[in-house]
C-alpha positions as CSV (number, residue, x, y, z in Angstrom):
1,M,2.5,14.7,-11.3
2,I,4.5,12.4,-8.6
3,T,3.0,9.3,-6.6
4,V,3.3,8.5,-3.4
5,T,2.2,6.7,-0.7
6,R,-0.9,7.7,2.0
7,L,-0.3,6.1,5.7
8,N,-3.3,3.1,4.8
9,G,-1.6,2.3,2.1
10,S,-3.5,4.1,-0.6
11,K,-1.5,5.4,-3.0
12,L,-2.4,9.9,-4.4
13,M,-0.7,10.9,-7.4
14,I,0.1,14.8,-6.6
15,N,0.9,17.2,-8.9
16,A,5.2,18.4,-7.7
17,L,4.7,22.1,-9.1
18,L,1.8,22.8,-6.6
19,I,4.2,21.4,-3.5
20,E,5.0,24.2,-1.7
21,I,6.3,22.5,2.0
22,I,7.9,18.8,2.4
23,E,7.9,18.1,6.9
24,E,9.1,15.7,8.7
25,T,7.9,15.6,11.9
26,P,8.9,12.8,12.1
27,D,6.1,11.5,9.2
28,T,5.8,13.4,6.4
29,I,3.8,16.4,5.3
30,V,3.1,17.7,2.4
31,T,2.2,20.9,1.5
32,L,-0.5,22.3,-1.2
33,T,0.3,26.0,-2.4
34,T,-3.5,25.1,-1.6
35,G,-3.0,24.9,1.7
36,K,-4.2,20.9,1.6
37,K,-1.9,18.8,3.9
38,I,-1.4,15.8,2.8
39,I,0.6,12.5,5.5
40,V,3.0,10.0,3.5
41,T,5.0,7.5,3.7
42,E,7.5,9.1,1.5
43,S,10.8,10.1,3.8
44,A,11.3,14.0,2.5
45,S,14.5,12.8,0.1
46,E,12.9,10.5,-1.9
47,L,9.9,13.5,-3.1
48,Q,12.8,15.1,-3.7
49,L,14.3,12.5,-6.3
50,L,10.2,12.4,-7.1
51,I,10.1,15.5,-7.6
52,Q,12.9,16.7,-10.2
53,G,12.6,13.2,-11.6
54,Y,8.6,14.3,-13.3
55,I,10.3,17.9,-14.0
56,R,13.3,16.7,-16.0
57,T,10.3,14.8,-17.5
58,I,8.1,18.1,-18.3
59,G,11.7,19.8,-19.0
60,V,12.0,22.8,-17.0
61,L,15.1,21.0,-16.2
62,A,16.8,21.7,-19.0
63,A,15.0,24.6,-19.5
64,T,16.3,26.3,-16.5
65,Q,20.0,24.9,-17.5
66,K,20.0,26.2,-21.5
67,I,19.0,30.4,-19.5
68,E,21.6,29.8,-17.5
69,Q,24.5,29.4,-19.8
70,T,22.9,31.3,-22.4
71,E,23.7,34.3,-19.5
72,G,26.6,35.8,-19.1
73,P,29.1,38.8,-20.9
C-alpha cells in the first residue's frame, strides 16, 4: 500500500499493484484496475518513486531481477 493525499488534504492508502494509469492533466489522476479514479496532490514522478519503494518492500523487484540474471545461454 502507498499513502497518497487527496486534494482536500486527507490521506488515503491505495494498493500500488492495482494502479493501471497515472495521468497529469494538470491534476494527477490515478486510475485503478477496478475503474475507480482518484485525484491526488502528488506528481506522477512522486507516485513512481512511492510505487518502486513499495515493490521493493514486498520483494517483487528482487524476484524479477533474479529471473533476469538466471536467464540466458
